[in-house]
C-alpha positions in Angstrom: -27.3 2.7 8.2 -24.7 4.9 10.4 -22.0 7.3 8.7 -20.5 8.0 12.4 -17.0 6.7 13.2 -17.2 5.0 16.8 -15.6 7.0 19.9 -12.8 4.8 19.7 -11.7 5.7 16.3 -12.4 9.2 16.5 -10.1 9.2 19.8 -7.5 7.3 17.6 -7.8 9.5 14.8 -6.8 12.5 16.7 -4.1 10.7 18.6 -2.6 9.8 14.9 -2.5 13.1 13.9 -1.5 14.6 17.0 1.3 12.7 16.4 2.4 13.5 12.8 1.4 16.8 13.7 4.7 16.9 15.9 6.6 14.3 14.2 5.8 13.9 10.5 5.5 17.7 9.5 6.0 19.0 5.8 9.4 20.2 6.9 10.7 16.6 7.6 9.0 14.7 5.0 11.1 17.0 2.6 14.1 16.3 4.4 13.4 12.0 4.3 13.0 12.5 0.5 15.6 14.6 0.2 18.1 12.0 2.2 16.4 8.9 0.9 15.3 6.9 4.1 12.8 6.9 6.9 14.9 7.3 10.5 14.5 4.2 12.6 13.3 7.1 15.3 10.2 7.6 12.8 9.7 3.7 12.8 9.8 2.9 16.1 7.3 5.6 17.1 5.4 4.0 14.5 5.7 0.9 16.3 5.3 2.7 19.9 1.7 4.1 18.5 0.3 0.7 17.5 0.1 1.3 14.3 3.2 -1.2 12.6 1.3 -4.6 11.5 -1.9 -2.9 13.6 -4.4 -5.7 12.0 -2.6 -8.5 13.1 -4.0 -9.8 15.9 -3.2 -8.8 19.4 -1.5 -12.2 20.3 0.9 -12.3 17.7 1.9 -8.5 18.6 -0.6 -6.7 16.5 -3.0 -4.0 17.7 -5.7 -6.1 16.6 -7.2 -3.2 14.3 -10.0 -3.5 12.3 -9.7 -2.3 8.6 -11.7 1.0 8.9 -9.3 1.7 11.7 -6.7 1.2 9.4 -7.9 3.5 6.7 -7.9 6.4 9.7 -4.1 5.6 10.1 -3.5 5.9 6.2 -5.4 8.4 5.8 -3.9 10.4 8.6 -0.3 9.3 7.2 -1.3 10.2 3.9 -2.5 13.4 5.0 1.0 14.4 7.2 3.6 12.8 4.7 2.6 13.8 1.0 5.5 12.0 -0.4 3.8 8.9 0.7 7.1 7.1 1.5 5.8 6.6 5.9 2.3 5.3 4.0 4.4 2.9 2.0 5.7 1.4 4.6 2.7 1.6 7.0 0.3 -0.1 4.3 3.1 -2.7 3.1 3.5 -4.2 6.3 -0.3 -3.5 7.2 -1.5 -5.7 4.2 1.3 -8.4 4.0 1.8 -9.0 7.5 -1.8 -9.7 8.3 -2.2 -12.0 5.7 1.3 -13.3 6.0 0.4 -13.8 9.9 -3.3 -15.2 8.6 -1.6 -18.3 7.2 1.8 -18.8 8.4 3.1 -20.9 11.0 4.6 -20.1 14.3 8.0 -20.6 13.4 7.4 -17.1 11.2 5.7 -15.5 13.3 8.4 -15.8 15.8 11.2 -14.8 13.6 9.3 -11.9 11.5 5.5 -11.1 12.5 6.0 -9.9 15.9 9.4 -8.2 15.5 8.3 -6.0 12.6 5.0 -5.0 14.9 8.0 -3.3 17.2 10.1 -2.0 14.5 12.7 -4.5 14.3 11.8 -6.1 11.1 10.4 -5.4 7.8 8.0 -7.4 6.2 6.7 -7.1 2.3 5.8 -8.2 -1.1 7.6 -9.7 -3.7 5.6 -10.7 -6.4 6.3 -8.7 -9.4 9.1 -10.4 -12.1 10.1 -8.7 -15.1 8.1 -10.3 -17.3 5.6 -8.4 -15.8 3.5 -7.6 -12.5 -0.3 -7.7 -13.7 -0.4 -10.7 -14.5 0.5 -12.5 -11.5 -0.5 -16.2 -13.0 2.7 -15.8 -15.4 5.5 -15.8 -12.9 8.5 -17.4 -13.6 10.1 -17.8 -10.4 10.2 -21.8 -9.3 9.8 -23.8 -6.0 11.0 -27.5 -6.1 10.4 -29.6 -2.7 13.5 -31.2 -1.2 12.4 -33.3 1.2 11.1 -30.7 4.1 12.5 -28.1 2.1 12.2 -26.5 -0.7 14.4 -24.5 -3.2 14.0 -21.4 -4.9 14.9 -20.0 -7.4 13.8 -16.5 -9.5 13.9 -13.2 -9.8 11.5 -10.7 -8.2 11.8 -6.7 -9.3 9.7 -3.8 -8.3 10.1 -4.2 -5.1 9.2 -1.8 -1.7 11.3 -2.5 1.5 14.5 -4.0 0.1 17.1 -1.5 1.8 14.6 -1.5 5.1 14.8 -5.2 5.4 18.5 -5.5 5.3 18.8 -2.9 7.8 16.4 -3.7 9.9 16.0 -7.9 9.2 12.4 -9.5 8.0 11.8 -9.9 4.3 9.2 -10.9 1.9 5.9 -12.4 1.4 6.9 -13.8 -1.9 5.1 -16.2 -4.5 6.9 -19.0 -7.0 5.4 -22.2 -9.6 5.9 -24.9 -7.4 3.8 -27.3 -10.1 2.6 -27.0 -13.4 -0.9 -25.5 -14.0 -3.7 -27.6 -15.2 -5.2 -26.8 -18.9 -6.7 -23.1 -18.1 -6.3 -22.2 -14.8 -2.3 -20.7 -14.9 -3.2 -19.6 -11.1 -2.8 -22.6 -9.6 0.3 -24.6 -8.8 1.7 -21.5 -7.1 2.7 -21.0 -3.1 3.6 -18.4 -1.1 7.2 -18.4 0.9 8.2 -16.1 3.8 11.6 -15.1 2.2 13.9 -14.1 4.6 16.5 -11.0 3.5 19.6 -12.7 4.3 18.8 -16.0 3.3 21.7 -18.0 1.5 21.5 -17.4 -2.4 19.3 -14.4 -1.9 21.1 -11.4 -3.6 19.5 -8.0 -3.3 20.0 -5.7 -6.6 21.0 -2.1 -6.9 18.1 0.2 -5.5 16.7 1.5 -8.1 16.5 5.5 -8.7 12.5 5.9 -8.6 10.6 9.1 -9.3 9.3 10.1 -6.0 8.6 8.4 -2.3 12.3 8.4 -1.8 12.6 8.1 1.4 11.7 4.0 1.4 13.4 2.1 -1.2 12.6 0.0 -4.1 14.7 -2.6 -5.8 15.0 -6.1 -6.8 15.8 -9.7 -5.1 17.5 -12.7 -7.2 16.8 -16.3 -5.8 19.6 -18.6 -6.5 19.1 -21.9 -5.2 17.3 -19.9 -1.5 17.1 -23.3 0.5 14.3 -22.9 3.0 12.5 -25.1 5.5 9.2 -25.8 4.8 7.8 -23.9 7.7 8.6 -21.2 5.8 5.8 -21.9 3.2 2.5 -19.9 3.5 -0.9 -21.8 3.4 -1.5 -24.3 1.1 0.5 -25.7 -1.3 -0.7 -24.7 -4.4 -3.2 -21.7 -3.3 -0.6 -18.9 -2.8 -2.3 -17.1 -5.6 -5.6 -16.3 -3.8 -3.0 -15.7 -0.5 -1.6 -12.9 -3.0 -4.5 -11.2 -4.1 -5.9 -11.2 -0.7 -3.0 -9.3 0.2 -3.5 -7.5 -2.8 -6.7 -6.5 -2.0 -6.4 -4.9 1.8 -3.3 -2.9 0.1 -5.4 -1.3 -2.5 -7.9 -0.6 0.0 -4.8 1.1 2.2 -4.0 2.9 -0.8 -7.5 4.6 -1.3 -7.5 5.9 2.4 -3.7 7.1 1.8 -4.8 9.2 -1.5 -7.9 10.4 0.9 -5.5 12.1 3.4 -2.8 13.7 0.8 -6.2 14.9 -1.6 -6.8 16.6 1.4 -3.8 18.1 2.7 -3.5 19.6 -1.1 -6.7 20.9 -1.4 -6.3 22.6 2.1 -2.8 24.5 1.1 -4.3 25.4 -2.3 -7.4 27.1 -0.6 -4.8 28.7 1.7 -2.8 30.0 -1.2 -5.8 31.2 -3.4 -7.3 33.2 0.1 -3.7 34.6 -0.1 -2.5 35.1 -3.3 -3.3 38.1 -5.1 -4.0 39.4 -8.7 -5.9 42.3 -10.5 -6.3 43.6 -7.0 -8.2 40.2 -5.5 -7.4 37.3 -3.5 -7.1 34.3 -6.5 -9.9 32.6 -4.8 -12.7 34.9 -5.6 -12.3 34.3 -8.8 -14.3 31.4 -10.5 -12.2 29.7 -12.5 -10.3 29.2 -9.0 -13.8 28.2 -7.5 -15.5 26.0 -9.3 -12.3 23.8 -9.7 -12.0 23.8 -6.0 -15.8 23.1 -5.9 -15.6 20.0 -8.3 -12.5 18.3 -7.0 -14.3 18.9 -2.7 -17.1 17.2 -3.8 -15.5 14.4 -5.7 -13.2 13.6 -2.5 -16.0 13.5 -0.8 -17.7 10.9 -2.7 -14.5 9.2 -2.9 -14.6 9.5 1.1 -17.4 7.8 1.1 -16.8 4.9 -1.5 -13.2 4.3 0.5 -15.2 3.3 4.1 -17.9 1.8 2.9 -15.4 -0.7 1.4 -13.4 -0.7 4.4 -16.7 -1.5 6.4 -17.3 -4.1 4.0 -14.1 -5.6 4.4 -14.3 -5.3 8.5 -17.8 -7.6 7.3 -16.3 -9.8 5.5 -13.8 -11.0 7.9 -15.7 -10.5 10.8 -19.2 -12.3 9.9 -18.9 -13.6 6.4 -21.8 -10.8 5.2 -20.2 -10.6 1.7 -18.1 -12.9 -0.2 -14.2 -11.9 -1.0 -15.0 -11.3 -4.5 -18.3 -9.1 -3.6 -15.4 -6.8 -1.8 -12.6 -7.2 -4.6 -15.3 -5.3 -6.6 -15.6 -2.4 -4.2 -11.5 -2.5 -3.6 -11.1 -2.4 -7.4 -13.2 0.5 -7.8 -11.6 2.4 -4.9 -8.0 1.5 -5.9 -9.2 2.5 -10.1 -10.7 6.0 -8.6 -8.8 7.5 -6.0 -5.1 7.6 -7.0 -5.8 9.2 -10.2 -8.3 11.9 -8.4 -5.1 12.5 -6.2 -3.0 13.0 -8.3 -5.4 15.6 -10.5 -5.8 17.2 -7.0 -1.9 17.9 -6.6 -1.8 19.2 -10.3 -5.0 21.4 -10.3 -3.3 22.9 -7.0 0.1 23.3 -8.3 -1.4 25.4 -11.1 -3.2 27.7 -9.4 0.2 28.5 -7.5 1.7 28.7 -10.8 5.3 29.2 -10.6 5.7 28.8 -6.9 4.3 25.2 -7.5 7.1 24.4 -9.9 10.0 25.3 -7.3 10.9 22.6 -4.6 10.2 25.2 -2.0 6.3 24.2 -2.4 6.0 20.8 -0.8 3.6 20.0 -3.7 6.0 18.3 -5.9 6.2 15.6 -3.8 2.7 14.2 -3.4 2.7 14.7 -7.4 5.3 12.1 -7.4 4.4 9.9 -4.8 1.1 9.9 -5.8 2.0 8.8 -10.0 3.4 5.7 -8.0 0.1 4.7 -7.0 -1.6 5.7 -10.5 0.9 3.6 -12.5 -0.1 0.5 -10.9 1.6 -0.5 -7.9 0.1 -3.1 -6.2 -2.3 -3.0 -9.3 -3.0 -1.4 -12.6 -5.5 0.7 -13.5 -6.4 -1.4 -16.4 -6.8 -4.3 -14.1 -9.0 -3.1 -11.8 -11.5 -2.3 -14.6 -11.3 -5.7 -15.7 -11.7 -7.5 -12.0 -15.1 -4.8 -12.1 -16.2 -5.9 -15.4 -15.6 -9.7 -14.8 -17.9 -9.3 -11.1 -20.3 -7.7 -13.3 -20.5 -9.5 -16.6 -19.2 -12.7 -15.5 -16.2 -15.1 -15.7 -17.3 -15.8 -19.2 -16.4 -12.2 -20.3 -12.9 -12.0 -19.1 -10.9 -10.5 -21.9 -8.2 -13.1 -21.5 -9.8 -16.6 -21.4 
């Protein structure tokens, strides 16, 4: 048992943190939050650092990084951009770029994967529909085969990166039903596709006015008789649900690492404040009401950091050596998604309470973090109760699935 990162990983963390300290300052994050966009030069520099689609193999344009190293990047980006906008861009492309590349055709790799790794295109996930996001098996969008093409119809909503895809080019991994499901197996009969944002019949809806992570867009996508060649199909026909779950797992892991970084930054800003702010003749950090809260949150942060990186190691062992089954790793990934975002939200909330009236102003950067982390708490890449169902399913067995 070895809890140390490799020398290469430590050097990588240092390089990412140094870049963030210069290019992704809190002042820059506030500017992006106010303007509602991530500058193209930031995206290009992320690509130059090898961060975009970093888990994709080198021969396909990525860095060939493992998931532990990807978590290091996510943690550092979360530490720097507490609004979570740049981390969303990073983790969406890292997770969904990986699963797309793993199962797609060379045509799709050439059209989007290699370009996205260079910061010249965007790739995201479009699975949520107006009828619900958690019940993936209940999607209503359809795909009908027409010779060597497919006709896609339906609507996806609350989709990250719609504006970025329009500006940069690219598109989204999407899921549609291509055949009726057999009785008792609603997750079958679905197929994944790469949906180019500029394909005829694709209409991008108005950008949603969200609460947080303001620098990256969220919108809707309508597919009206979108005709795609079979080369845009991802993986086997009818197996799209399983690919989607693989993408969600990897995204949830990176969300955990992102929230670790953001929570760490909030605690550090809080500690600096309680050393300087005086009340009743003493720095408020001298009072046990503050100290005990700090000690509890630091302890929980370290415990959750161990969970995240143990899970990242398990994910690497699954892919490299088959040491763990996908469902064994899924259980731990769901624990990460269940525990880390709510904890990070709590850290921002408590530290803002330490800060009093100043914490309630936009002069204090922490409100950006509270708004941003809330997206993961509510359910981006998987709601809290879905994670509980997954964990209980793996502990008790499939006979105890509540919706069966």
